[in-house]
C-alpha positions in Angstrom: 0.9 10.1 -5.2 2.0 12.2 -8.1 0.5 14.4 -10.8 -0.1 13.1 -14.3 -0.3 15.5 -17.3 -1.6 14.6 -20.7 0.4 16.1 -23.6 0.0 15.9 -27.4 3.8 15.8 -28.0 5.5 13.7 -25.4 9.1 14.3 -26.5 8.6 18.1 -26.7 7.0 18.1 -23.3 9.8 16.1 -21.8 12.4 18.4 -23.4 10.6 21.4 -22.0 10.4 19.9 -18.5 14.1 19.0 -18.6 14.9 22.6 -19.6 13.0 23.9 -16.6 15.0 21.7 -14.2 13.1 18.4 -14.1 15.0 15.1 -14.2 13.9 11.8 -15.7 13.6 8.8 -13.4 15.8 5.7 -14.1 12.7 3.5 -14.4 10.1 4.3 -17.1 7.2 1.8 -16.6 5.1 2.7 -19.7 6.1 3.4 -23.3 3.5 6.2 -23.7 4.5 8.1 -20.6 7.6 9.5 -18.8 8.1 9.8 -15.1 10.1 12.8 -14.0 11.1 14.6 -10.8 10.5 18.3 -10.4 13.5 20.4 -9.1 12.2 19.9 -5.5 12.2 16.1 -6.0 8.4 15.5 -6.4 7.5 12.9 -9.0 5.1 13.6 -11.9 4.2 11.9 -15.1 3.8 13.1 -18.7 1.4 10.9 -20.7 1.0 11.0 -24.5 -2.6 11.8 -25.5 -2.8 12.5 -29.3 -6.4 13.8 -29.1 
């Protein structure tokens, strides 16, 4: 299980998460989302939601 967060600007949200210590996973299953690991190793997903 992991958390999913909807974001208006996917690339900006990924950049912010990386700056805070997250890491992208090697496999990205969906083009409108990014799966990352927090600094403790827990997975989470950022999903693009333009609304």
